[in-house]
N, C-alpha and C positions, 0 to 999 in steps of 0.2 A: 561544630568542628568543620574546619575547611578541608576539602578534598582536592588534591591536585592530580592532574593527568600524568601519564608517563613522561611527558615532555616538560613537567614542572609548572604548568600553568594552572591557575585557579579554575576549578570546575564546579560551578554552582548549579549545574543542570541546564544551563543555557549557553548559547554561543558567546564566546568572548571575542574581542577584536583580534587577539593574537591567534586563536584557533581558526577563525574564519580567514585570516590573512594567509595562514598556511594552507588551508583548503583551496583558496583561490590561486595560490601559487601552483598547487598540484594541478588544478583544472587548466591552468595556462600552458601546461606542457603539450607539445604537438599531438601526441597520441590521445590526449584527453579532450581535444578540440572537436572530436567527432564521437558519435554514439558507439559504445562498445559492441552493440548488436546489429545496427542497421547503417551505421556510418553517417547518420544525419548530422549536419554541422551544428556547432554551438549547443551541446547538451547542457541542460540546466537541472538535471535530476541525477540522483545517485542511489545505488544500492549499497548501504553501509555494511551489510552482512557479506556481500560478495566482493565489494571494493571496486566497482566500476561506475563510470559516468554514462548516463543514458538519456535519450530524448524523451519527450513527454508521451509519445505513442508507445514506445517500448516500456515506459514506466507503468502504463496501464496493465500490460501483460505481467510484468513483474509483480504488481500488486495482487493479481489473480492467483499467483503461485502460493500466496500466503506468507506471512512475516517469518515463519519458521524457515523459509527458503530465501526470501529476498525482502529486506526491510528498506523501503523506499523513502527518501527525503528529498525535498527541493533544496537546491543550493541557495536560493534567494528567498523562499517563502517560509521555510521551516526553521525552528530553533534546533541547533546542534549542540551536543555535549562535547567536551574535550575528548572523551573516549571514542566517540564516533568519528571525529576528525582523525584521531590517532590511527583508528582502524583503516581508514582510507589511505593514509600515508604509508602505513606498514605494508599494505598490499602493493602500492606503487602505481596504481592507476590501471588504465585499460590494457596497455601493452603487457604488463606483468600478468594480469588476470587472464587475458586471452591466450597467453603462452601456455597456460594450463588448460583452460576450458575449450580451446580450439586447436589443441596440439595435434589431434587426429582428424581434422576436417578432410574429407575426400578431395582429391585434386580437382575433380569436375564439379564440386559443390559450390554453388553461388549463395553467399549470404543474402538475406533479404536487404533490399536497398531502402532508401528513405521513402519511396512511394509504394512499398510492398503492401499487399493486402493484409487485413487483420489475421486471416488464417495462416498465411505464410510466416508472418512475424511471430505469431503464437507458437506454431510448430517448431520453429527454430529455437526460440528462447526456452521452451519447455524441454526440448531434447538436449540443449546445451547445458542448462543448469539443473533441471529436475532429474533427468535421467543420466546426465553426464556422459552422453554417447560419444563426445569428441575428446574425452579425457583418456590419458593412457591407462590401460587396464590396471596397472599396479597402483594407480591413485584412486580408482573408482571405489565407492562404498555403496553401490546399489545392491539391495538385497531382495530376496524373495522369502516367502513363508517357510521355505525349506532350509533357510540359513539362520538357524536360531543361535548358533555359537560364534557369530562374528564373520562367517563366510559370506561371500556375495556371489550371486549367480550372474555370469557374464551374458550379455545379450548381443546378438548379431544385428548390426544396423543394415537395413536394406533400403536402397533408394533407386529411383529411375535415372535416366540419362540427364535429366535436368537438376538432379540433386534433391528432388522432393522426397520427403520421408514417406515410406510405404508401410513398413511393419518392423516390429522387434521380435526376435525369436531367441529363446534360450539356446545356448551352445552346448549345455550339459557340463561345462567346466565350472569350477568354482575357484575363487581367489580370496585371499585374506585381505580385509580392509587394511590399508596402510596409509601412512601420512608422509608427505614430502617434507623433509626436514627444513627446507629453505623457506617454506611458507609461513606467514605470520599466524598467530593465534586467531586473529580476526578472520583471515581467509579460511582457516580450517573450520571455523564455526559454520561456514556455508555448506559444508558437507553434511549429509544426513542420510538415514536409511529409509527407503521407501519400498513399497510392494507393488511391482508393475502390474500384477493381476488384480490388485485391490480395486473394488468397485468405486470407492471414494476417489481414487486417483483417476479412474476412467471418467468419472463425472467431472472432475476438475479439469481434465484435458479438454473438455468441451467448453468449459466456462471461458477460457482464454480466447476462444474463436469468436470474439465479438468486436464491434467497432466502438471505440470510446470517444465520446464527444468532448470531454473535458474532465475537470476535477472539481469536486464540491468540498469546500472547507466548511466544517460545521463547528461552531463554538457553542458548547453546551454551557449556558450562562448560569442558570439557577432553577430551583424548584420552589414552589410555594404551596403550603398546606397539603403536603403529600399524605397519602394514606398511612394509617397506623397498621403495622404488621407484627411488631414485637412488644406486646403488652401495651406500652404507652408511646413507643417511638418506632423507628425503622432505620435500617442501614442501606440507604438507596444508592443505586448506580444506574446508568443509562446505557442501553444498547441501541446502536444505529445500524440499519441495514439498507443497502441498495442492491437488489438482485441477490447474488450469492456472496456479496461482500458484507462483512460485519466487523464493527469496531465497538469498543465500549469504554466508558469512563472509569475512573477510580471509584472505589466505594467510600462514602462518607458516613462515618459511624454516628448513630444515635442523633439523627437530625431530620426533621420534617420540613425544614426550609433550607436545604443545602445549597451552597454556592460552589460550583465547580470551576467556572471560567476556564474550561478545558477545551482545547481545539483539536479536532480530529479531521481526517481527510478520507474521502472515498472517490473512486472513479465513477464517472457517469456513463453508463453503457447506452447503446442504441439497439433496440427500442428502450425508451426511458421509463423505468418503473418508479413508483413513488419512494420517497424516503420513509422508511418505517422506523418509528420511535417506540421503544418499550422501556419502562422503568421497573426495576426489580429491587426487592429487599434481600440482601445477602444473608444467608443462613449457613451456619457451620455444620450442623448435623442433619440437615434435611434439604430438600429442594428449595431453591430460591423462590420467594413468593412474588406474584405479579402485583405491581402497583400502578397499572394503567398503561395505555398505549395510544398511539395516534399515527395517522398517515399524513405526510406532507407532499403535496403536488409540487415538484421542482421544475416542471416544464416552463412556467412563466419566468422563473429566474434564469434558466438556461437560455431561453429564447432572447431575453433581454440582454444577457451577456454577449451572445453572438451578434446582436444588432448594434450594440454600443461599444464593442471592444476597441474600435479605432476612432471613437468620437472625439478624443482629445479634449474632453470637458474636465475642468478643474472646479473644485468646490463641490457642493452637494446639489443634486437635482433629482426630484422624484420622477421616475419613469414608469411606474406601474403600481397597481394595488390589487391584492387578493382579498376579497370581501369575506368577512365572517358570516356564515349562514348555518342553517340547521343541518346542511348536508356535509359540513366539514368540521374539523376539530379546532378551528380557530377560536380563541377566546376574545380576540379583537381583530380589526382589519390589519392585514400585513402589508407594509409598504416596501416597495423595491426602489432603492436609491442608487444613483450613480455618484460615487464619492471619489473624486480625484482619479477617475478612470477605472475604478473598481466597482463592479455591480454587486450590491449587498442587499440582504433582506432580513428584517427582524421578524421573528415568528413567535407568537405566544400561543401555546397549545393548551386546550382544556383536555386533560387526559380522559380517555374513554374506558368503559368497562371497569370503573372503579368509583368509589364513593366520593373522592375529592382529589384535587391535585392540578396545579398549573406548572407548565414547563416552558422556559424561555430559551430560544435558540437564536443565533446569528449565523446566517448563511452567506457564503460568497462563492460564485462560480468563476472558475478559471478555464476559458476555452482552450482547446488544443492549439490553436494558432498563437497563443501566448506562451 
């Protein structure tokens, strides 16, 4: 069955030329030619859940908020659905979104600029979208544990003379969560209830205060001879983690040799932790069973990407090799290639702490300067 978007275009789950043309037309508007958060020129990333175009540095902070707040896609690197393009167009771009999210910016407050520190950038973005401190009170839906019936606790924003955020304090007043009728459904989806005193949120507020070196695209290709966890087969899926960021593939039912060919993306923080890979068997009525794990050292790939990002080399050239040894999880030597200006690495892993299983990945590093 063919599914069409609200604009009548065929939506097969991937970007169509018509959808991307409409997205590029939106990006070409003057207000969308600079990052919605720091005003860096020529943004090439977008938050589809919020409806703004952002630069690669701000995209790293958006990713740390979690996809329940900000779902980030590259305008040029990612596949877009028709619905995602529709959501961006319905919002109208940076000017429309900022008219809501920055409607109550203090007069003496200076937004972070293109050269802002990671901490300044993170503070602003989190208070702008996660806590909605610059949104009119009637539109806020920030709640505390005391607001179990849809009421929200208002917080007082305190800043110093330079506009730096110092603290948030409850005012003792409550408001009912409301919706601005002129906003699109896609824009409303970015509103959510959070608990300011929640320990998890406090931990997450620290996660964004890191420097991001770039983005790591991970294509989970396939598994071979994976472990049996359900009588004679398994329902495997793969979890990828860098630092505090985690993504996972879809579940493939009843298959010990699954083919995912699924591409995921994570930010690369500094200092640079390894890419942790875990395979699980999906269970309906009990905890998912482990099917092995492995660590991938991404430092050689990231270093190579930084060294060769402006090399201007076309074709394929080997620029590095990670040798399989008893000290790592490689099933065979891993080659780093420069392919038409892109630094890529094929990795074949022998899963650890399990009786059997091979997992194949393809990695690509995109430095911040790109």
